[in-house]
N, C-alpha and C positions, 0 to 999 in steps of 0.2 A: 022547964024545957028539957027535951031529950038531947042526947049527944048529937051534935051537927055532923052529918055525913059529908064526905068529900065529894065534890062534883064528879059525876061519871065521866065527863069529858076529859078530866085531868088524867084519870087512869088510862083511857083510850089513847091519849096523846103520848103517855110514857111508853105504852106498849108499841105504838107505831114507831117511836124513835129507836126503841130497842131493836125492832125488826130491821129498820134502816141500817143500823150499825152492823148487825149480823150479816146483812146482805152485802154491805160494802166490803166487809172483811172477806166474804166468800169470793167476791169478784176479784179481789187482789190475788187470789190463789189460782184463778182460772186463766190459762194462757190465752193470748189473743188468737182468734180464729183467722188464720191466714190461708190464702189459697196456695196449695202446694202443686208441684208439677204433675204428680200422678193423678190429681183430681180431674184434670182435663180429659185424658183418655178414659178414665173411669166413668166420667159422665157420658161420653159417647158410647161406651160399652153398655151402660145402663139403658140408654135410649134404644140402641140396636136390639138389646135383649127384649125390651118391652114390645117393640115392633115385631120381633120374631114371634113372641108369645101371641100377639094379636093375630098374626098370620096363621098360626096353628089352630085358631078357634073358629074361623069362618072360611068357607071355600071361596067367597067373593074377593077376599084379600089375601089369599094363600100365597100370592106372589111375594108378599112381604117376607115370608119365611125363607123363601129361596134367595131373595136379594140380600137379606141381612146375615144369613148364616155364614157366608165366607168371611165376613168382617169381624165376627165375634171374637175368635181366638187371637187374631192380630191386635185387636184393641185391648184384650186382656194382657197379651204379651207386652204391649207398650206401657200399660199400667204397671205391670210387674217390673219392667226395666226402670221406669221412672221412680218407683217406690223403693227400689233396692239401694242399700247403702254401699255394698261392695259389688260393683258392677264387673269386676274382673274375676270373681270367684267361680270355681268349677260348679258349685251348686246352682248358681244363677244360670249358667250356660245350659246345664241339664234341664232346668225348669223351663227356660225359654224354648229349648228344643222340643220338650214334651208338648208345650202349647202349640208350637208350629206344626207338629205331627197331628195334633188335634184339628188344626185348620185344614190340613190336607185331607184328613179323614172326613171332615164335614163336607168338603167339596165333592169328594168321590162318592159319598152316600146320597147326594142330591138326586142323581138320575134314577136310582132304584134298580138298575140292571145288575146282572150277576157279576161280571168282571169288575166294574167299579166298586161293587160291594166287597169283593175280595181285596181290592186295593185299599179301600177304606179300613178293612179289618187289619191289614198289615200295618198301616200307619198308626192306628190306635194301639196296636200291639207294641210297636216300637215306643210310642209315647208312654205306655204303662211301664215298660222296662226302664225308661228314664226315671219315672217317679219311684219305682222300686229301688233303683240304685241310690237315689237320694235318701230315702227313708231307711232302707236296709243297711246302708253304711253306718247308721247310728243305732238301729234297733236290733240288728242281728248279733252284735258282739256279746259273747258269753253264752249263746244258745248251744246246748249240748246236742249230741247226735240223737239221743232219745226224743228230745222235743221236736227235732226236725222230722224224725220218722213218724211220730204221731201226727204232726201237722200236715205232712204230705199225704198220709192216709186219709185224714179228714177232708183235705182239699179234693182229693181224687173222688171220694164218695159224694161230696157236694156237686162236683162237676157232672158226675154220672146221673145224679138225680135231676139236675137242671136240664141236661141233654134229653133225658126221657120226657121231662115235663114239656119242653118246647117242641119235641118231635124231630130232633136232629138225627139224620141217618144218611147212609150212602157216602158219597164222595165228600160231603161237608162234615162228617163225623170227626175225622182226625184234626182238621184245622180248627174246628170249634172247640174240641177238647183241649187243644194247646192254648187257645185263647182263654178258655175258662180257667185253666190252671194258672195262667198269668194273672187273671183277675183275683183268684183266691190268694195268690202270692202278694198281690197289692194289699189286700185286706190284712193278711198275716203280718206284713211288714209294719203297717200302722198299728195293729193290735199289739204286736210285740213292743213297739215303742211306747204305747200307752201303759202297758203293764210294767214296763221297766222304769219310766220316768214319772208317771202319774201326774201329768200336767194337762191343763186345758188345751194347749196347742196340739198335743198328741191326740187328745180326744176329738178335736176338730178334724185332724187328719184322718182319724178312723171313721168318723161320720162321712167325710168326703169319699173315702175309698168304698164304703158301703153304698153311698148314693151313685157313684160312678158305675159300680157293678150292677145295681138295680136298673140304671138307665140302659146299660149295654144289654142286659137280659131282655128288656122291652124292645130294643132295636132288633135283637135276634128273633124274638117272638113275632115281630111284625114281618120279618123276612120269611118266616116259616108258617105264617098264618095261624099263630097260636096266641092264647090269652087275649082274645078280642074284647075291647071295651071302648066306649066313646071317649075321645080326647086323649088317646094314647100319645099322639105327637106332642101335645102340650106337656104332658107329664114327662116324656123323654127329655125335652129341652130344658124344663125347669130343673129337674134333677141333675142333668148333665152340666148346666151352667153353674148350678150351686156347687157341684163337686169340683169343677175346675177352679172356681173362685176361692173355695175353701182350701184347696191344695196350694194355690198360689199364696194366699195369706198365711197359711200355716208354715210353709217352707221358708218364706221371707222372715217370719217370726223366729224360726229356728236359726236362721242365718245371723240374726242380730244378737243371739245369745253367745 
């Protein structure tokens, strides 16, 4: 008689028990998932964002976009406030102020008329300055004059190219040029931080600045009837909300360090 083989069922049973042991040890290391305060406004923000996206896709429910747009930034601000550890810090106050400026800008851009558009432009400009003051306060330290000169020349060239691409001219040339320089400064502040600290948080802030700029370029192109394509409103809102959310998450992460 040959050598008796072990029953297959015994080997399977042992492997199963080993898996159960490993899984139980893993579960001990995973913290309990508890509902946190910021989850509540974040959930409302997500629902409002989805409804807004839906309103951007079909004319029959376009009213959803107009109804939800004023609520988006206040809900994100509430999420930010609830998630913050230090609610008395200057950084948090600047962040909330930037988000509320975004809310005002959103509301002013809804009618699509010239004067509200200028008002919305001003509100977003102020919001960008708040973001720049937060990031620049960390990333600008140590930058020499030569780097600033090169950066400003590059930013001015990019703004000129964008203005020509969109077709900005006449009375709107100066305010749009100023707004464009502020956008470039927003990207520069995040890029300087990424190159200085080399962290994922600063990488996320850089992506947010680029997305915000891209969204604003599309808003400007819509006002000047440039760069036409289907679904522009949806792309604007997706990139805009992604940028605002990433800026909030990134700045809160910086505040915790």
